[in-house]
C-alpha positions as CSV (number, residue, x, y, z in Angstrom):
1,M,-28.0,12.4,-37.4
2,T,-30.4,9.5,-37.5
3,K,-33.9,10.7,-38.5
4,L,-36.9,10.1,-36.2
5,S,-40.1,8.8,-37.9
6,V,-43.0,8.6,-35.5
7,N,-45.5,5.8,-36.0
8,I,-49.0,7.2,-35.2
9,N,-50.9,3.9,-35.1
10,K,-51.5,4.2,-31.4
11,I,-53.2,7.6,-31.9
12,A,-55.6,5.8,-34.2
13,T,-56.0,3.0,-31.7
14,L,-57.1,5.4,-29.0
15,R,-59.5,7.2,-31.4
16,N,-61.1,4.0,-32.5
17,A,-61.6,2.7,-28.9
18,R,-64.1,5.5,-28.4
19,G,-65.3,6.2,-31.9
20,G,-65.5,9.7,-33.4
21,S,-62.5,11.7,-34.4
22,L,-60.5,12.3,-31.2
23,P,-57.6,12.1,-30.9
24,S,-57.1,13.2,-34.5
25,V,-54.3,11.3,-36.4
26,T,-54.0,14.2,-38.8
27,D,-53.6,16.8,-36.1
28,A,-51.1,14.5,-34.4
29,A,-49.0,14.2,-37.6
30,V,-48.9,17.9,-38.1
31,K,-48.0,18.6,-34.4
32,L,-45.3,15.9,-34.4
33,E,-43.6,17.5,-37.4
34,E,-43.9,20.9,-35.7
35,F,-42.2,19.3,-32.6
36,G,-39.3,18.1,-34.7
37,A,-40.2,14.6,-36.0
38,Q,-38.5,14.1,-39.4
39,G,-41.1,11.5,-40.6
40,I,-44.5,10.0,-40.1
41,T,-45.0,6.3,-40.2
42,I,-48.3,4.4,-40.5
43,H,-49.1,0.7,-40.7
44,P,-52.6,0.2,-42.1
45,R,-53.8,-3.4,-41.6
46,P,-56.7,-5.1,-43.4
47,D,-59.0,-5.0,-40.5
48,Q,-58.4,-1.2,-40.1
49,R,-58.2,-1.7,-36.3
50,H,-56.1,1.5,-36.0
51,I,-55.1,3.3,-39.2
52,T,-57.9,3.3,-41.7
53,R,-57.8,3.7,-45.5
54,Q,-59.3,7.1,-45.1
55,D,-56.6,8.1,-42.7
56,V,-54.0,7.3,-45.4
57,Y,-55.7,9.6,-47.9
58,D,-56.2,12.3,-45.2
59,L,-52.5,12.2,-44.2
60,K,-51.0,12.3,-47.7
61,P,-51.4,16.1,-48.3
62,L,-50.5,17.0,-44.7
63,V,-47.2,15.2,-44.1
64,K,-44.4,17.6,-45.1
65,T,-41.4,15.6,-44.0
66,E,-41.2,11.9,-45.0
67,F,-44.3,9.7,-45.3
68,N,-43.5,6.0,-44.6
69,I,-46.2,3.4,-45.1
70,E,-45.5,-0.1,-43.8
71,G,-47.4,-3.3,-44.1
72,N,-47.7,-6.8,-45.7
73,P,-47.6,-6.3,-49.4
74,H,-50.9,-8.0,-50.3
75,R,-52.5,-6.6,-53.5
76,P,-54.8,-4.1,-51.8
77,F,-51.8,-2.7,-49.8
78,I,-49.7,-2.5,-53.0
79,D,-52.4,-0.6,-54.8
80,L,-52.9,1.8,-52.0
81,V,-49.2,2.6,-51.7
82,L,-49.0,3.1,-55.5
83,E,-51.9,5.5,-55.4
84,I,-50.6,7.5,-52.4
85,K,-46.9,7.5,-53.5
86,P,-45.2,8.0,-50.1
87,E,-41.5,8.7,-49.9
88,Q,-40.9,5.2,-48.5
89,V,-42.7,1.9,-48.2
90,T,-41.6,-0.7,-45.6
91,L,-42.5,-4.3,-46.3
92,V,-43.4,-6.3,-43.2
93,P,-44.5,-10.0,-43.3
94,D,-47.1,-9.8,-40.5
95,G,-50.1,-12.0,-40.6
96,E,-53.6,-10.5,-40.5
97,D,-54.1,-11.8,-37.0
98,A,-50.8,-10.4,-35.7
99,I,-51.2,-7.9,-32.8
100,T,-48.0,-6.3,-33.9
101,S,-45.1,-7.0,-36.3
102,N,-43.3,-10.1,-34.9
103,A,-40.7,-11.3,-37.5
104,G,-38.6,-10.2,-40.4
105,W,-38.6,-11.5,-44.0
106,D,-37.0,-14.7,-45.1
107,C,-35.6,-13.0,-48.2
108,E,-34.2,-16.3,-49.6
109,K,-37.5,-18.1,-49.5
110,H,-39.6,-15.1,-50.8
111,Q,-37.0,-13.8,-53.2
112,G,-39.1,-13.9,-56.3
113,F,-42.2,-12.4,-54.7
114,L,-40.2,-9.5,-53.1
115,K,-38.4,-8.8,-56.4
116,N,-41.7,-8.4,-58.2
117,V,-43.3,-6.2,-55.5
118,I,-40.3,-4.0,-55.1
119,A,-40.0,-3.5,-58.9
120,E,-43.5,-2.1,-58.9
121,F,-42.7,0.4,-56.1
122,K,-39.4,1.4,-57.6
123,N,-41.0,2.0,-61.0
124,A,-43.3,4.4,-59.2
125,G,-40.3,6.2,-57.6
126,I,-41.0,4.9,-54.1
127,R,-38.0,4.0,-51.9
128,T,-38.4,0.5,-50.5
129,S,-37.3,-1.0,-47.2
130,I,-37.5,-4.6,-46.0
131,F,-38.2,-5.6,-42.4
132,L,-35.4,-7.9,-41.4
133,D,-34.3,-9.9,-38.4
134,P,-30.8,-9.3,-37.1
135,N,-29.2,-12.0,-39.3
136,P,-26.1,-11.1,-41.4
137,Q,-26.7,-14.1,-43.7
138,M,-30.0,-12.7,-44.8
139,V,-28.6,-9.4,-46.0
140,R,-27.3,-10.7,-49.3
141,Y,-30.8,-12.1,-50.2
142,A,-32.3,-8.8,-49.2
143,A,-30.0,-6.9,-51.5
144,E,-30.9,-9.2,-54.4
145,T,-34.5,-8.2,-54.1
146,G,-33.6,-4.8,-55.3
147,A,-34.6,-3.1,-52.0
148,D,-33.0,0.3,-51.2
149,R,-32.9,-0.3,-47.4
150,I,-33.5,-2.8,-44.7
151,E,-35.3,-2.1,-41.4
152,L,-33.8,-4.0,-38.5
153,Y,-36.5,-5.6,-36.2
154,T,-35.3,-4.5,-32.8
155,E,-37.5,-6.3,-30.4
156,A,-34.8,-8.8,-29.4
157,Y,-32.4,-5.9,-28.7
158,A,-35.0,-4.2,-26.5
159,D,-35.8,-7.3,-24.6
160,Q,-32.1,-8.0,-23.8
161,Y,-30.9,-4.5,-23.3
162,A,-31.3,-4.3,-19.5
163,S,-29.5,-7.6,-18.9
164,D,-26.6,-7.3,-21.4
165,R,-26.7,-4.5,-23.9
166,E,-23.5,-5.4,-25.6
167,K,-24.7,-9.0,-26.3
168,A,-28.1,-7.6,-27.4
169,L,-26.4,-5.2,-29.8
170,K,-24.0,-7.7,-31.4
171,P,-26.2,-9.3,-34.1
172,Y,-27.5,-5.9,-35.1
173,L,-24.0,-4.5,-35.5
174,E,-23.0,-7.6,-37.6
175,T,-26.1,-7.2,-39.8
176,A,-25.5,-3.4,-40.2
177,L,-21.9,-4.0,-41.3
178,E,-23.1,-6.6,-43.8
179,A,-25.7,-4.1,-45.1
180,Q,-22.8,-1.7,-45.7
181,K,-21.1,-4.2,-47.9
182,Y,-24.1,-4.5,-50.1
183,G,-24.8,-0.8,-50.3
184,L,-28.1,-1.1,-48.4
185,G,-29.5,1.8,-46.4
186,L,-30.3,1.0,-42.7
187,N,-33.4,1.7,-40.7
188,A,-34.5,0.2,-37.4
189,G,-37.7,-0.1,-35.4
190,H,-39.8,-2.0,-32.9
191,D,-39.7,-1.5,-29.1
192,L,-37.0,1.1,-29.2
193,S,-37.5,3.6,-26.4
194,L,-35.9,6.5,-24.5
195,E,-34.2,4.0,-22.3
196,N,-32.4,2.0,-25.1
197,I,-32.3,4.2,-28.2
198,Q,-29.1,6.2,-27.6
199,Y,-26.9,3.1,-27.1
200,F,-28.3,1.6,-30.3
201,A,-27.8,4.8,-32.4
202,Q,-24.3,5.4,-31.1
203,N,-23.1,1.9,-32.0
204,I,-24.9,1.0,-35.2
205,P,-23.1,2.5,-38.2
206,N,-24.9,4.4,-40.9
207,L,-28.3,4.2,-39.1
208,L,-30.5,6.5,-41.3
209,E,-33.8,6.3,-39.6
210,V,-35.7,4.9,-36.6
211,S,-39.4,4.3,-36.6
212,I,-40.9,4.5,-33.1
213,G,-44.5,4.4,-32.1
214,H,-45.7,2.5,-29.1
215,A,-43.0,3.5,-26.7
216,L,-43.0,7.2,-27.8
217,I,-46.7,7.6,-27.5
218,S,-46.7,5.8,-24.1
219,E,-43.9,8.0,-22.8
220,A,-45.7,11.1,-24.1
221,L,-48.6,10.2,-21.7
222,Y,-46.2,11.3,-18.9
223,M,-43.9,13.8,-20.6
224,G,-46.1,15.4,-23.3
225,L,-45.7,14.8,-27.0
226,E,-43.4,17.8,-27.7
227,N,-41.0,17.0,-24.8
228,T,-40.9,13.3,-25.8
229,V,-40.0,14.0,-29.4
230,Q,-37.3,16.4,-28.3
231,A,-35.9,13.8,-25.9
232,Y,-35.6,11.3,-28.7
233,L,-34.0,13.8,-31.0
234,K,-31.4,14.6,-28.3
235,R,-30.6,10.9,-27.9
236,L,-30.2,10.5,-31.6
237,A,-27.8,13.4,-32.0
238,V,-24.8,11.3,-31.3
239,W,-22.3,12.9,-33.7
């Protein structure tokens, strides 16, 4: 079964909009795990507009499943991850002014940089994943960085799903099969939702984990957090 890691950035966004401590990101993480989530994902950004550095420290002792920290590997981010030692770090090349992640790595162009960063994390015993566009030709370069996994950037799939889901899935399937050849683990995330997640999980081989935040939290406004997590888990139980 593909694991569900819930990105709680939106909980922090809501808290920060009002100030104070409600809703609590730590309480949300604990409850999400109680409801069945198999991981907690956060994406701290330099401006701390949602997840703050203090949130990272507060979450570390509370997350009992898998703690996944994603972000652009600038030195402060690298140092934070090395201090916290989550189970997984996901490297995302987003600019400081990006509203949300909007592209995968060019692993050929940034080969040397990624190798050095990944070596630091692996020496600390942290599993590494690289955010990647659905491009089979990029997989070889991703493997050469020393990464353990790739995370497929699924916005294009989500955008095209309603009009032609087979066409939307095709480059992701090709990239997944290429990842298999190189022994890379496979994650996915960005704009996956209750509407489109099952078809993706059923047709992408060896999908280890999906990281879902915005859609899941939005759907929970209507369905409740526990019901929404359970609905995702049912859609991911495809075998």
